[in-house]
VOBA-1610 file (N, C-alpha, C; in pm, whole numbers, padded with zeros to 5 digits, always signed):
BEGIN
Met+02401-00418+00277Met+02427-00451+00138Met+02534-00517+00170Lys+02561-00593+00105Lys+02701-00724+00087Lys+02792-00630-00012Gln+02927-00665+00073Gln+03043-00580+00047Gln+03093-00610-00094Asn+03039-00718-00202Asn+03061-00761-00297Asn+02959-00643-00423Glu+02871-00619-00354Glu+02789-00506-00409Glu+02804-00374-00375Leu+02861-00339-00309Leu+02882-00175-00233Leu+03025-00193-00305Phe+03145-00265-00383Phe+03251-00238-00439Phe+03201-00267-00572His+03105-00316-00620His+03030-00305-00792His+02990-00135-00790Leu+02888-00121-00651Leu+02853+00039-00744Leu+02943+00120-00696Ser+03019+00133-00617Ser+03185+00192-00600Ser+03246+00230-00721Ala+03282+00142-00789Ala+03301+00125-00952Ala+03229+00171-01023Leu+03126+00164-01023Leu+03003+00217-01118Leu+03013+00366-01146Ala+03040+00407-01014Ala+03093+00551-00933Ala+03190+00590-00995Arg+03302+00513-01035Arg+03467+00578-01049Arg+03520+00608-00869Leu+03444+00565-00774Leu+03509+00577-00655Leu+03572+00483-00617Ser+03666+00464-00560Ser+03779+00413-00478Ser+03735+00384-00296Val+03730+00246-00298Val+03660+00233-00146Val+03760+00132-00082Thr+03810+00161+00037Thr+03887+00043+00149Thr+03797-00051+00183Glu+03845-00119+00277Glu+03795-00226+00291Glu+03703-00194+00406Ala+03750-00084+00496Ala+03705-00005+00629Ala+03581+00084+00605Glu+03631+00132+00471Glu+03501+00213+00425Glu+03421+00171+00391Ala+03467+00055+00332Ala+03315-00028+00298Ala+03210-00076+00367His+03295-00130+00466His+03208-00177+00610His+03132-00066+00655Ala+03182+00036+00685Ala+03129+00215+00709Ala+03002+00188+00616Leu+03013+00221+00515Leu+02927+00251+00410Leu+02812+00158+00334Ser+02899+00014+00401Ser+02795-00061+00391Ser+02645-00064+00512Glu+02685+00020+00626Glu+02601-00016+00768Glu+02486+00134+00712Asp+02573+00201+00644Asp+02460+00374+00622Asp+02434+00300+00540Leu+02410+00218+00416Leu+02333+00217+00317Leu+02219+00125+00342Asp+02258+00010+00437Asp+02155-00049+00477Asp+02030+00046+00551Gly+02114+00105+00667Gly+02016+00191+00706Gly+01923+00279+00605Leu+02022+00313+00501Leu+01916+00445+00405Leu+01796+00321+00323Leu+01847+00228+00287Leu+01782+00123+00257Leu+01637+00095+00310Ser+01673+00067+00461Ser+01573+00026+00560Ser+01468+00179+00564Leu+01502+00272+00549Leu+01450+00411+00580Leu+01352+00388+00457Cys+01397+00389+00359Cys+01359+00401+00220Cys+01239+00289+00202Gln+01248+00155+00227Gln+01154+00049+00281Gln+01013+00110+00312Ser+01052+00155+00501Ser+00930+00184+00561Ser+00849+00268+00517Leu+00934+00421+00409Leu+00835+00479+00351Leu+00746+00449+00241Arg+00856+00336+00184Arg+00751+00253+00062Arg+00617+00215+00136Asp+00667+00149+00222Asp+00521+00066+00345Asp+00420+00157+00347Leu+00404+00301+00379Leu+00335+00382+00427Leu+00216+00350+00331Ser+00106+00312+00406Ser-00008+00351+00330Ser-00063+00525+00287Glu-00129+00547+00183Glu-00151+00670+00161Glu-00259+00763+00248Ser-00313+00639+00377Ser-00379+00726+00457Ser-00306+00757+00564Glu-00192+00744+00565Glu-00096+00796+00661Glu+00018+00880+00653Gln-00021+00914+00494Gln+00103+01022+00476Gln+00039+01143+00460Asp+00109+01280+00514Asp+00041+01380+00559Asp+00052+01416+00415Ala-00083+01492+00362Ala-00081+01538+00236Ala-00080+01694+00225Leu-00058+01773+00152Leu-00051+01965+00189Leu-00179+01953+00153Pro-00243+02072+00199Pro-00331+02103+00181Pro-00349+02194+00029Glu-00501+02218-00009Glu-00461+02252-00165Glu-00434+02379-00183Asn-00486+02476-00064Asn-00433+02596-00072Asn-00303+02672-00031Thr-00190+02533-00047Thr-00072+02588+00052Thr-00011+02629-00110Pro+00068+02764-00044Pro+00130+02807-00187Pro+00270+02758-00210Ser+00290+02810-00340Ser+00433+02736-00427Ser+00560+02761-00318Leu+00607+02610-00331Leu+00686+02591-00243Leu+00835+02585-00327Thr+00819+02655-00469Thr+00972+02727-00508Thr+00993+02814-00528Arg+01047+02842-00585Arg+01131+03012-00619Arg+01111+03011-00753Asp+01088+03173-00797Asp+01064+03215-00916Asp+01196+03184-00989Asp+01188+03156-01161Asp+01297+03112-01202Asp+01348+03229-01260Thr+01472+03311-01223Thr+01529+03424-01286Thr+01620+03426-01311Pro+01619+03464-01452Pro+01807+03460-01529Pro+01903+03562-01432Ala+02019+03500-01415Ala+02148+03528-01346Ala+02266+03521-01466Pro+02338+03599-01419Pro+02485+03567-01504Pro+02545+03445-01473Cys+02608+03391-01566Cys+02688+03249-01596Cys+02818+03240-01521Leu+02826+03162-01484Leu+03001+03096-01393Leu+03093+03139-01540Pro+03175+03232-01474Pro+03254+03243-01598Pro+03369+03098-01659Arg+03340+03074-01798Arg+03417+02974-01833Arg+03551+02923-01724Glu+03660+02987-01705Glu+03753+02956-01645Glu+03725+02948-01543Asp+03632+03001-01417Asp+03590+02961-01326Asp+03523+02792-01313Ala+03449+02792-01401Ala+03379+02648-01451Ala+03500+02541-01436Leu+03611+02572-01480Leu+03683+02442-01546Leu+03815+02456-01455Ala+03829+02543-01334Ala+03918+02570-01235Ala+03981+02419-01181Asn+03836+02358-01153Asn+03869+02211-01073Asn+03844+02099-01165Ala+03843+02136-01288Ala+03807+02005-01354Ala+03924+01921-01345Pro+03901+01784-01318Pro+04024+01706-01295Pro+04134+01671-01483Ala+04053+01726-01585Ala+04105+01751-01721Ala+04026+01817-01815Gln+04111+01825-01878Gln+04007+01983-02027Gln+04047+01975-02120Lys+03974+02014-02253Lys+04037+02047-02335Lys+03993+02132-02451Asp+04011+02242-02501Asp+03952+02304-02575Asp+03828+02375-02500Gly+03872+02411-02358Gly+03738+02465-02299Gly+03649+02378-02252Phe+03653+02245-02279Phe+03543+02193-02243Phe+03609+02071-02086Ile+03533+02012-02044Ile+03568+01935-01908Ile+03579+01802-01967Cys+03687+01737-01961Cys+03715+01599-02002Cys+03661+01498-01929Ile+03603+01376-01945Ile+03563+01287-01830Ile+03635+01176-01872
//
């Protein structure tokens, strides 16, 4: 990934990235993008499919107590009237 693309992405994500970090991140993202491309190139016959009788791998959706508002707002960078400001 070119460094100007990396700086553009970091600006969109509102991240500050130094030149040294940009170099390391660029190498990491190149490896990740290469891996994604190799997965995209696999044919369907090369992919392992789950057998039809495989049990569900997800957990049950059960209600749980909510996080108290004060705890949820504790690490917010800014807040107003009980809401997180972005």
